[in-house]
N, C-alpha and C positions, 0 to 999 in steps of 0.2 A: 504494499499499500504505501503510494508517493506521500510525499506533505501535504498537499493540496487536498487529498483525500482523506486523511486524518484529521487535516482542520475543518473539513465540512461534516466528518464525523463527529466533531464535536458539536458543531450546532447542532446537530442532529439529535445530539444528547437531550437537549433540551426537551422534545418531544415526551420524553420518559417525564419530567417535572410537570407537562400540562396533563400528561393522563395522571399522575398523582395526585394532583390537585383534585381530581374530582373526587376523591376520596377521602383525603386527609384535610381539605380545605384550603383557603387563601393564604391564611396565615401562617401555617405551618410550610407551605411550600414557599412564600417569600423566606423565611428563615434560612431554607435549603439553599436558595438563591444567594443569600447573602452570605453565608457561610461559604459557598462555590467562589464567591466573588472574593470575599478575603484571603482565600487560599491562593487565588490566581494572583491577586496584588502583590501579596506577601513573597509568591515564587517568582513574580517579576522583579521585585525588588531585590531578592536574592540572587536572581542571574546578572542583574545590573551591577551589582556590589561585587561578584565573582569578577565580572570580564574587568572592570575597574582597578580592582587588586591584583588581577594577573597582569594588565597592563601596568600597573606600577612597579609592579615586582620585575617584570620584564625589561621596563627603561633602566629600573637601578642596576638590574644585573649587567645590561651593557653597558651602564657606564661606569660600573666597577671593573667591567672586564677591560675596556678600552684603557681606562687608567692603569690596571695590571700589566698590561700588555706592553705600555713604555718602558718597564722596567723586565722585559723579557727579551731573550734574544730573536733575532728575526729568522724566520723560515725553521723552525724546530718542529720536529714529528710530534712532541707531547707538551705543548704550553705549560707553564707553571710547574714542571716537575721539581726542580731544585725547591720552589718554595713550598710544595706540598709535602715532600720529605722533612724540610725544615719545621713545620708546625707541628708536623707528626712527631719527631723525632723529640724535640723541644717538650711537647705535652706529655710522651714517655717518660723523658727522664724526670719532670716533676711529679709524673706518678708514682715512679719507682724509689727515688732517691729523698734523703732529706732536703728540705728547703735551701739551705747554704750551698751544698753539693751542685743540685739542681742547678741554680742561678749561676753558679760560677762556671759550670761545662757548658750552659746556654751562652755564656757570654764569650767562651772561648771560641763556640763554633762562630756567634755573631760577629765578634771584633777579629778574631784571626784570620776567617776566612776571607772577610772584607780585604783586610790588609794584606793579604798572600798575592791575593788577585790582583789588586792594585801596584803593588809593588813589581810583583812577577812579572807582569805584562809590560811595565813602563820601563823599569831599571835592571829586571831580570837578566843576566848573562850567564852564569854558570848553571848550566844544566846538571840535576842531580837524578831524577828518574822522570823519563819521559819529558812531558812539557815542563814539569816542574822545576824550580829554580832553587838554589841556594839563597838567594835574597829574598824569594817569597817565603822560603820556609822560615829565615830569621826572622821575618817580620810577624810572620804568624807567630810565633814563640814569645817574642818581645811583647806585643801588643796585647796578646793575650793573659799572659802574665801579669800585666798592671789591672786590666780589665775582672780578671778570677781573683785577684788580691782585694778587691772591694769586699768581698764575700768569706775568704776563706783565709786562713794563715798564708803567708808568703812561701814557706816550702811546700806547702799543698798546691799552692797556685802553681809552683814552677813544674811540679809532678804532672799537672792537670795539662798544663798548658803543652809540656814537652809530647806528652801522650796525643795531644789532638794533634800537635804539628807533624808527629811520626806518622798518624792517621790518616791526616790529608797528602802528605808527599807519597804514601804508599797508593794513592788512588791513581798516582802517574804512570802507575805499571799497566802495562796494555791490557792484562785480563781484567784488572778490575775495571779498567776504563769502559772494556768492551761489555761487560756486567751491568755498569752504572747506565750504559746506553740504552740496554735493555730495559732498565728500570728494577733489576735484581736486586742491588744493592745500591749505596747513593753515600756519599762522603758527608752528606748534612746528618745520616742516618749514625754512621760509624762515629764520627767526631765526638758529639757530645757523650753517648753511650760509655764509651772508650775513658772517654775524659773523667765521667763520673766516675766509672767502677775503678781508675787509678787513684784518684781522689778519695773514696770512700773508704777503699781498702788501706790507704796510708795512714788515714786516721791515727794517732797513737788511742791505744786503750786506756 
């Protein structure tokens, strides 16, 4: 049955009310019409609000995606992979470890990774593993020590930062790069988790 056929069927359903009126009287029939009218008006209102909400959500999502794409590499197969791993790993780190340890580990990832990328790409000369440079490694370590020190003792900051810097460096290996490209592993997951483990088990008893 097509849309127009169904619409006409709705009109014809009024015949039922007409026949019912012969047995139940005009007043009760009016109530039936009023109830049907109220239900239809309410349904129409809900439909309009749903469309408006969907339209608003769609616009917000589109604007957020446009904004986020400004920070993503061009022509990537799966956009936001790094960001997804970042938020997942930090959330997992805060779930598993005490607050100071998790805070330090996520700072190691955030500050160290940014510093190593900027320094490695701009002034990096001495290649260590793959595309990873000694300058980038050093920038990761030094900046993350300072960042982690805000939340944990200095010696623990050194241990966590060194662990994170080594983990980041190892992702220059071809096998890990290949797995990261397939989304199986990611340095944004490895760095905070390994850093947090190193910090946690180095805490004096």
